[in-house]
C-alpha positions as semicolon CSV with decimal commas, in nm:
position;residue;x (nm);y (nm);z (nm)
1;M;27,813;8,650;21,931
2;Q;27,506;8,722;21,803
3;S;27,622;9,093;21,732
4;E;27,896;8,950;21,535
5;T;27,666;8,732;21,318
6;N;27,452;9,040;21,230
7;G;27,747;9,244;21,137
8;K;27,857;8,973;20,876
9;L;27,541;8,968;20,708
10;Y;27,509;9,347;20,678
11;L;27,848;9,323;20,529
12;R;27,786;9,041;20,294
13;N;27,446;9,244;20,189
14;W;27,634;9,572;20,116
15;L;27,900;9,360;19,925
16;L;27,636;9,239;19,717
17;L;27,463;9,515;19,669
18;A;27,741;9,708;19,525
19;A;27,853;9,428;19,302
20;L;27,520;9,468;19,151
21;M;27,484;9,823;19,136
22;L;27,862;9,833;18,989
23;L;27,721;9,544;18,706
24;L;27,373;9,764;18,614
25;S;27,585;10,038;18,609
26;L;27,840;9,843;18,332
27;T;27,523;9,731;18,167
28;A;27,390;10,087;18,094
29;A;27,733;10,219;17,973
30;A;27,722;9,910;17,745
31;Q;27,430;9,994;17,588
32;E;27,504;10,358;17,562
33;A;27,823;10,256;17,363
34;Q;27,638;10,045;17,142
35;P;27,281;10,192;17,037
36;T;27,011;9,999;16,855
37;C;27,057;10,005;16,481
38;Q;26,820;10,233;16,318
39;P;26,725;10,235;15,948
40;D;26,967;10,433;15,742
41;D;27,246;10,426;16,024
42;P;27,571;10,412;15,842
43;D;27,714;10,271;16,174
44;C;27,588;9,978;16,252
45;G;27,847;9,712;16,213
46;P;27,730;9,374;16,071
47;F;27,417;9,545;16,000
48;F;27,539;9,782;15,691
49;V;27,657;9,726;15,296
50;F;27,874;9,921;15,073
51;I;27,671;9,977;14,753
52;S;27,944;10,029;14,464
53;G;28,010;9,983;14,092
54;T;28,199;10,138;13,840
55;V;28,064;10,392;13,571
56;R;28,239;10,369;13,225
57;N;28,133;10,494;12,856
58;C;28,095;10,228;12,560
59;A;28,492;10,259;12,466
60;G;28,535;10,098;12,806
61;Q;28,712;10,412;12,995
62;V;28,610;10,502;13,321
63;L;28,408;10,786;13,412
64;P;28,453;11,021;13,690
65;G;28,198;11,257;13,841
66;V;27,880;11,073;13,761
67;T;27,586;11,115;13,985
68;V;27,451;10,833;14,102
69;T;27,140;10,773;14,321
70;I;27,082;10,504;14,591
71;Q;26,728;10,447;14,611
72;G;26,591;10,235;14,960
73;S;26,307;10,255;15,180
74;G;26,401;10,579;15,317
75;T;26,514;10,918;15,174
76;P;26,757;10,834;14,887
77;A;27,122;10,915;14,874
78;T;27,335;11,052;14,603
79;T;27,702;10,987;14,556
80;T;27,924;11,034;14,269
81;T;28,213;10,870;14,105
82;D;28,562;10,905;14,183
83;S;28,884;10,948;13,948
84;M;28,861;10,563;13,870
85;G;28,511;10,574;13,769
86;R;28,411;10,432;14,099
87;Y;28,093;10,516;14,330
88;S;28,040;10,345;14,713
89;L;27,817;10,392;14,976
90;R;27,769;10,241;15,315
91;R;27,398;10,171;15,403
92;R;27,184;9,963;15,634
93;R;27,176;9,591;15,472
94;G;26,845;9,570;15,212
95;T;26,819;9,582;14,855
96;Y;26,855;9,933;14,685
97;T;26,789;10,095;14,307
98;V;27,054;10,217;14,166
99;T;27,035;10,478;13,898
100;P;27,310;10,688;13,758
101;T;27,175;11,042;13,603
102;P;27,166;11,073;13,239
103;S;27,210;11,353;13,024
104;G;27,065;11,512;12,713
105;R;27,368;11,382;12,499
106;Y;27,408;11,049;12,679
107;F;27,222;10,717;12,833
108;F;27,331;10,466;13,106
109;S;27,258;10,076;12,999
110;P;27,134;9,972;13,261
111;R;26,893;10,265;13,333
112;S;26,890;10,135;13,660
113;Q;26,940;9,836;13,849
114;Q;26,889;9,624;14,186
115;S;27,194;9,602;14,443
116;N;27,206;9,442;14,801
117;G;27,587;9,481;14,789
118;D;27,683;9,110;14,744
119;E;27,836;9,237;14,374
120;D;27,896;9,552;14,198
121;A;27,615;9,715;14,041
122;D;27,841;9,836;13,706
123;F;27,686;10,114;13,435
124;T;27,789;10,185;13,087
125;R;27,716;10,537;12,933
126;Y;27,623;10,557;12,551
127;P;27,565;10,833;12,323
128;R;27,193;10,893;12,235
129;D;27,269;10,930;11,861
130;N;27,418;10,601;11,840
131;R;27,378;10,480;11,470
132;A;27,471;10,160;11,351
133;N;27,671;10,070;11,637
134;F;27,632;9,676;11,649
135;D;27,938;9,591;11,858
136;G;27,873;9,843;12,122
137;D;28,186;10,040;12,121
138;C;28,054;10,422;12,042
139;K;28,176;10,361;11,689
140;T;27,923;10,369;11,382
141;D;27,986;10,030;11,171
142;V;28,016;10,001;10,829
143;S;27,699;9,798;10,758
144;D;27,458;9,693;10,478
145;F;27,134;9,548;10,425
146;N;27,015;9,330;10,110
147;R;26,688;9,414;10,056
148;G;26,656;9,088;9,797
149;S;26,766;8,841;10,060
150;G;26,699;9,013;10,421
151;Q;27,081;8,978;10,503
152;W;27,240;9,211;10,734
153;R;27,610;9,249;10,724
154;S;27,825;9,456;10,973
155;L;28,186;9,529;11,014
156;N;28,285;9,520;11,367
157;S;28,483;9,834;11,422
158;T;28,624;9,646;11,775
159;D;28,730;9,364;11,612
160;G;28,715;9,357;11,221
161;Q;28,495;9,060;11,196
162;V;28,222;9,051;10,952
163;V;27,897;8,961;11,138
164;S;27,617;8,831;10,889
165;F;27,253;8,770;10,996
166;Y;26,908;8,716;10,784
167;F;26,618;8,906;10,892
168;G;26,379;9,073;10,620
169;Q;26,181;9,045;10,305
170;S;26,268;9,205;9,995
171;A;26,014;9,478;10,006
172;D;26,091;9,570;10,380
173;V;26,217;9,933;10,462
174;L;26,480;9,902;10,746
175;T;26,474;10,061;11,053
176;P;26,771;10,038;11,235
177;G;26,762;10,138;11,630
178;D;26,855;10,031;11,985
179;Y;26,474;9,933;12,107
180;N;26,621;9,783;12,432
181;G;26,829;10,017;12,552
182;D;27,090;9,816;12,609
183;G;27,372;10,040;12,349
184;R;27,373;9,800;12,073
185;T;27,214;9,855;11,726
186;D;26,893;9,610;11,678
187;R;26,806;9,515;11,320
188;A;26,478;9,609;11,244
189;V;26,229;9,677;10,983
190;F;25,906;9,805;10,855
191;R;25,688;9,584;10,606
192;P;25,419;9,770;10,436
193;G;25,255;9,524;10,328
194;N;25,114;9,440;10,645
195;A;25,229;9,796;10,821
196;T;25,419;9,577;11,060
197;W;25,757;9,670;11,269
198;Y;25,973;9,360;11,272
199;V;26,258;9,377;11,585
200;A;26,539;9,140;11,643
201;T;26,755;9,232;11,967
202;D;27,033;8,983;11,886
203;T;27,135;8,749;11,665
204;S;26,965;8,411;11,822
205;G;26,684;8,417;11,563
206;S;26,417;8,557;11,808
207;F;26,205;8,845;11,749
208;Y;25,882;9,043;11,778
209;G;25,623;9,202;11,540
210;V;25,410;9,526;11,646
211;Q;25,119;9,650;11,386
212;F;25,138;9,983;11,399
213;G;25,093;10,248;11,103
214;D;24,920;10,214;10,750
215;T;25,088;10,057;10,392
216;A;25,147;10,435;10,275
217;D;25,307;10,538;10,617
218;L;25,689;10,613;10,606
219;P;25,892;10,485;10,930
220;V;26,029;10,731;11,194
221;A;26,169;10,554;11,474
222;G;26,377;10,736;11,755
223;D;26,355;10,803;12,132
224;Y;26,074;11,046;12,129
225;D;26,062;10,980;12,528
226;G;26,410;11,022;12,607
227;D;26,433;10,674;12,802
228;G;26,744;10,558;12,575
229;Q;26,475;10,313;12,385
230;T;26,411;10,363;12,009
231;D;26,053;10,399;12,006
232;I;25,802;10,319;11,701
233;A;25,669;10,585;11,497
234;V;25,540;10,664;11,142
235;F;25,493;10,994;10,934
236;R;25,152;10,953;10,727
237;P;25,267;11,166;10,411
238;G;24,912;11,205;10,303
239;N;24,802;11,419;10,583
240;G;25,102;11,549;10,750
241;D;25,039;11,355;11,090
242;W;25,282;11,172;11,310
243;Y;25,219;10,875;11,519
244;I;25,430;10,787;11,810
245;R;25,365;10,469;12,014
246;R;25,462;10,467;12,382
247;P;25,642;10,178;12,576
248;D;25,293;10,092;12,734
249;G;25,156;10,010;12,380
250;S;24,955;10,344;12,359
251;F;25,051;10,601;12,098
252;Y;24,981;10,966;12,029
253;G;24,957;11,188;11,733
254;V;25,053;11,525;11,596
255;H;25,022;11,726;11,276
256;F;25,344;11,830;11,187
257;G;25,417;11,873;10,797
258;Q;25,272;11,835;10,405
259;T;25,256;11,565;10,184
260;A;25,583;11,650;9,984
261;D;25,792;11,686;10,340
262;I;26,045;11,444;10,407
263;P;26,055;11,364;10,796
264;A;26,416;11,465;10,957
265;P;26,371;11,380;11,312
266;A;26,628;11,428;11,536
267;D;26,735;11,608;11,908
268;Y;26,790;11,951;11,759
269;D;26,731;12,111;12,101
270;G;26,985;11,882;12,322
271;D;26,713;11,773;12,568
272;G;26,809;11,379;12,528
273;R;26,444;11,328;12,333
274;T;26,392;11,300;11,902
275;D;26,212;11,629;11,757
276;I;25,966;11,562;11,507
277;A;26,104;11,771;11,206
278;V;26,031;11,788;10,825
279;F;26,256;11,946;10,543
280;R;26,074;12,083;10,274
281;P;26,262;12,019;9,921
282;A;26,026;12,238;9,738
283;G;26,239;12,549;9,941
284;G;26,455;12,391;10,131
285;D;26,297;12,501;10,460
286;W;26,321;12,320;10,777
287;Y;26,055;12,281;11,032
288;I;26,127;12,137;11,371
289;L;25,913;12,083;11,680
290;N;26,112;12,119;11,986
291;S;26,034;11,878;12,258
292;S;26,175;12,063;12,531
293;D;25,933;12,356;12,492
294;G;25,691;12,302;12,214
295;Q;25,817;12,577;11,995
296;V;25,825;12,621;11,596
297;Q;26,124;12,663;11,463
298;S;26,130;12,736;11,077
299;I;26,493;12,756;10,911
300;H;26,581;12,797;10,567
301;W;26,904;12,560;10,486
302;G;26,930;12,382;10,120
303;Q;26,761;12,394;9,804
304;T;26,538;12,152;9,554
305;G;26,692;11,829;9,536
306;D;26,885;11,818;9,839
307;S;26,895;11,548;10,083
308;P;26,866;11,605;10,437
309;V;27,135;11,459;10,680
310;Q;27,098;11,560;10,981
311;A;27,324;11,459;11,267
312;D;27,577;11,597;11,533
313;Y;27,867;11,707;11,345
314;D;28,025;11,963;11,607
315;G;27,955;11,732;11,871
316;D;27,768;11,964;12,115
317;G;27,504;11,723;12,192
318;R;27,240;11,892;11,943
319;A;27,170;11,762;11,536
320;D;27,294;11,993;11,338
321;L;27,073;12,093;10,991
322;A;27,248;11,942;10,722
323;V;27,192;11,874;10,348
324;F;27,375;11,658;10,084
325;R;27,379;11,814;9,729
326;P;27,466;11,571;9,466
327;E;27,418;11,772;9,149
328;Q;27,742;11,944;9,289
329;Q;28,004;11,696;9,282
330;A;27,837;11,555;9,625
331;K;27,884;11,852;9,840
332;W;27,777;11,860;10,181
333;Y;27,664;12,179;10,339
334;I;27,608;12,175;10,753
335;L;27,510;12,472;10,992
336;N;27,656;12,444;11,323
337;S;27,420;12,430;11,623
338;S;27,729;12,546;11,847
339;D;27,794;12,839;11,680
340;G;27,609;12,910;11,371
341;Q;27,893;12,885;11,118
342;M;27,869;12,688;10,799
343;Q;28,056;12,378;10,649
344;A;28,045;12,312;10,303
345;V;28,283;11,991;10,235
346;Q;28,293;11,847;9,897
347;W;28,315;11,464;9,960
348;G;28,179;11,172;9,715
349;S;28,047;11,181;9,350
350;P;27,735;11,197;9,232
351;G;27,536;10,893;9,296
352;D;27,672;10,830;9,590
353;R;27,444;10,777;9,913
354;P;27,546;10,980;10,215
355;V;27,590;10,781;10,558
356;P;27,703;11,016;10,822
357;G;27,801;10,849;11,152
358;D;28,085;10,870;11,436
359;Y;28,320;10,597;11,281
360;D;28,595;10,689;11,498
361;G;28,389;10,750;11,802
362;D;28,499;11,116;11,889
363;G;28,110;11,205;11,975
364;R;28,093;11,409;11,647
365;A;27,919;11,279;11,303
366;D;28,184;11,186;11,049
367;I;28,098;11,319;10,663
368;A;28,072;10,951;10,467
369;V;27,972;10,834;10,166
370;Q;27,858;10,479;10,007
371;R;27,926;10,411;9,659
372;P;27,655;10,172;9,533
373;D;27,849;9,992;9,245
374;S;28,095;9,699;9,184
375;T;28,344;9,798;9,464
376;G;28,060;9,872;9,746
377;A;28,279;10,156;9,879
378;W;28,293;10,312;10,207
379;W;28,475;10,681;10,154
380;I;28,467;10,772;10,514
381;R;28,621;11,124;10,649
382;P;28,638;11,109;11,001
383;S;28,581;11,398;11,192
384;A;28,930;11,341;11,448
385;T;29,186;11,356;11,211
386;G;29,038;11,514;10,866
387;S;29,229;11,244;10,665
388;H;28,989;10,947;10,502
389;Y;29,003;10,594;10,447
390;V;28,804;10,364;10,226
391;V;28,628;9,996;10,354
392;S;28,506;9,819;9,997
393;N;28,259;9,498;9,953
394;F;27,971;9,682;10,146
395;G;27,739;9,785;9,838
396;E;27,424;9,710;9,938
397;F;27,141;9,948;10,103
398;P;27,371;10,126;10,409
399;V;27,240;10,061;10,748
400;P;27,347;10,427;10,877
401;L;27,114;10,565;10,550
402;G;26,843;10,411;10,765
403;Y;26,849;10,675;11,025
404;L;26,777;10,960;10,747
405;S;26,493;10,876;10,498
406;P;26,558;10,534;10,365
407;R;26,239;10,556;10,115
408;T;26,401;10,824;9,899
409;Y;26,679;10,613;9,844
410;F;26,534;10,304;9,742
């Protein structure tokens, strides 16, 4: 009897041990199948999110092939947009900084943004030479500034609506630009009386002022650091010095030019930064300080009496040397940076004001003039078609001229 009892106990203990060994084996297998999540592990079930968004240009078209960097606490990852302009990357749950890669010709707004995957992080691409684009659609808007009343008027190329906004005083010099990097032109003026810049980034009535320069300085606003935002800057004709204000409030000076020179800043080398440059009307010579390599270009293009009208007429991402010659029936002479060829175009009449800009949104500056008479007519020659059209009743000082040398036309 005792022997039988001992046998049953042995069997029961053996079965319990076998069951325990099986349970341990199953637990180990389960743990092996579901490893502990590690940072940047893309296969962590509920612990990952998709960082996604769409990239478009300012005309609303999707952009494939744009490189997007996604930066978290670890090593940054990159991806590219697909044929629908979409990017998407699976990452461990957290907050990431998303940044599309800009180029010399274009920038993105916003430059970067935070995303935790709950909502898309979308971006819009804008051309760096984005003149008088008040409605943000990639096209230059017909627009003027009444120096007597301070009234700005712009004709939206998107919907044909006229927007009116009062900002400035009678002696102000208009200095339009994209001071906040949102892809839209901001209304801005330089007031020589107190050497102060006033900038309104929208039509809400709010604005800010920055004292920078002297009363005799010429405003030469531009994106000198390539961050997609217009920088406050002045040219001092008395000594040929340039003073450029950095975003942090500091500034630097560069000596470049002579007393009679006309400042002609633009991105001539295509690196996405405005280059310091002057046009010397006495001989028709241009002097350009490349921001890309610090080299100086000296090019003869023009003659005495010409006005510089630099812009990217051939669409290669670099400003072309160009002059407007009003004495010869308002003729334009353009030196293409893409192939070195010359364009000579008769467009306008003596007394007209040159107002080049990308009115058709094809990425090339269009030849255009404003007739400052009772008609206030703008004669625009789109590069995409070669035909022309006329817009009337905008006869005050033209805003696109503020990107050139506005004081020479007052």
